[in-house]
C-alpha angles and dihedrals in degrees: 000000000000126000097230113171097236107030124105111216126201143172134181127229122195124194127167091353093306123114133200128181120221111212125191118186139163120267094211092248101078098274135097130243122215121212130170116203126191127213091268092053095254107146141200116203123191117234091215123069126217132233095227135021094239091057091052093047092048090051091052094049091046091050092054091046096046101036098034129245093267089068088068099042117099167183094160128175091224134017111274115238123198 
């Protein structure tokens, strides 16, 4: 995975028949935004940004592994912010 300044990166994780997509994209100011999106388009966006894309992607994967995929599955009344 390369940290190119204008490339959105994503990967999918499936656990127990449920899938989320981890998206990492530039914020336009030299940092990276982390967002996890479920199959119904509910999303969780981190408040903090990351210095490099790999760091953001790693944080997303670790969050799903540690907190469980159900944490990131909606529907939710409001967007979830980490």
